[in-house]
N, C-alpha and C positions, 0 to 999 in steps of 0.2 A: 226882245229876244235877239241874240246875235246871229249873224249868218254863219252857218256851219259848213265847212268844206269836209266831205267825207274822206277818211283815210282808207285807201283801197288795198285789197289783197289780190293775190294771183288767183284767177278763177280755177275751180276744181275741174280737171279734165273729165269729159263724159265718155261713155262707151262708143265705139265706132258705129256710125250710122245714126246716132242719137242727135237730134237738133240741139243747138246751144242757144239759149236766150240770155240776154243781159238783164237779169232781174236783181234789183238791189232792195234791201230792206233796212230801214233806219229806225232804230228804237231810241237812240241817244239824241236828246234835244226835242224830238217829236216823232210820232209814228208817220212813216212815209214809205209806201211800196211803189216802186217804179220799174218800168221796163225801158232801158235806155234812159232817155231824159224825160220820158212821159210818165207823170204821176198816175197811179191807179186809184180810183175812188172806190172805197169799200164800205158796206154797212157796218155798223158798230160791232155786231156779233162776229162778223168775219174778221175785222181788225183784231179783236180780242183773241180769236182763235190763232191767227198766224203769229201774233206777238207772243202768246203763251208757248207755242211750239218753238219759236226762236229762243225764248229764254230758257226753256228746258234743255234744248240742244241734244235731244235723244228721242228715240221713238216713244210715244206715249200710248197707253191703252186708251181706246175711245171712251170707255166708262170713266177712267181716271180724269181724262181731260174734261169731260162733260160736267162731272161734279165739282171740279176745281174752278171751272169757268162760270158756272151757274149754281153757286152753293146755297142760294136763298130759296131755291125751289126743290120740289121732289126729284128723286133720281129719274123718274120717267119724263118729267118736264125738262130736266137737264139734257137727257138723251135726245129729246125732240128738238131742243134749241140747237144742239150740236148738228143734228141732221139738217136743220134749216140753214145754219151758218155755212155748212159745206155745200148745200144745194145752191145757195146764192152766190157762190164764188164765180168770178169770171175766169176766162181761160188763163190769163197771166197768173192769177192767184192760184189756180189749180196746178199750174206748172211750178209754182214756188213751194208746193207741198207734195208729199207722198202720202197717199191715203189708201188704206185697204180696209177690209171688213173688221179687223181687230185693232189696228194701230194707225197713227198718223204722226208725221214729223216734217220738219222743214226739209225741202229738197237739198241735196248736197251741193249743187251748183249756185245757190243763192248767195250773193255777196251780203254780208251782215256787218253793219258798223259796230255793233256790240262785240262781236268776235274780234274784229280788228283792234278795238280799244283795249280789250283784255290782253291780246297779244302784245300790244305796245306797252301796257303797264308791266307785263312780265319781263319784257326786254329791258325796260328802264330799271327794274329791280335787281338785275344781275350785277352783283357787287364788283366782280373782276373784269368788267367790260365797259368800255366807253360807249355812250349812246352815239348812234349815227346822226348825221345832219338831218336826215329825213325824220328821225324820231324827236327832233327838237324844234320842229316848225310850229308856226302859229296854229295851223290846222291840227297838228298832233296834240297840242296843249288844249285846244278847244274840245277835241274829242274826249280827252280825259276829264275836262271840267264840266261838261254838259250833264244835265240830269237825265236819268233813264225814264222815259215815258212820263214826263212831268204832269200831265193832266189826268193820269190814271191812278186811282186809289184802290184798286182791287188788291186783296191780301197778297196774291202771288206776285204782283209787281212790287209792292212795298217791301216784301221780304227779300226779293232779288236785289232791289236798289240798295237796301241796307247792307247786304252782303258785299256789293260792289264798293260801297263807300268805306267800309271798314277793312276790307282785305289788304289794300296796299299799306295802310298805316300799321296794321297788325304785323305784317311781314317786316316792314321797315324798322319797327320798334323792337322786334324780337320778343321772346317770351316774357310775359309779365310787364311789358312796357308799351308805351305809346310813343310814336315818332316825336311828339311834342315834348316828351319827358327828357330828351337828351340835352 
């Protein structure tokens, strides 16, 4: 596996009086949650939960998250697994999420490499603009070339990874064509 240098975004400002934490989540290349330069070790269920919320990119109903993350068990067991995953979260991971009785989502101030990679891909697809030097670095190319959660084969990851892989070629090739058909 190649060494990946994350492509950074400007942090989202927080409300006055709210403490700011430098929390970064990487899903491209491998799962890694860190605060500053310190990696946070998470149990598998908690990793899956935060990765799922990051991929969804919007508030999710707790029931929908539970059945998506644990589809092989009954709804009641899935809800119990979700409660356990939330209960096992350490403080950094709790700060990386917003959780209430009905919904959960990734907190707005979390730096997410996938979001940065998508923004980079969109900038590079702008037809009438030249890419900036920062968009053409080795780190930027690695960010676009790395696989999304390569060791995870859950349906919700495979579907998202397939969408990421096909989106740029579909846009570049236009309707009815593939970028390689030109």
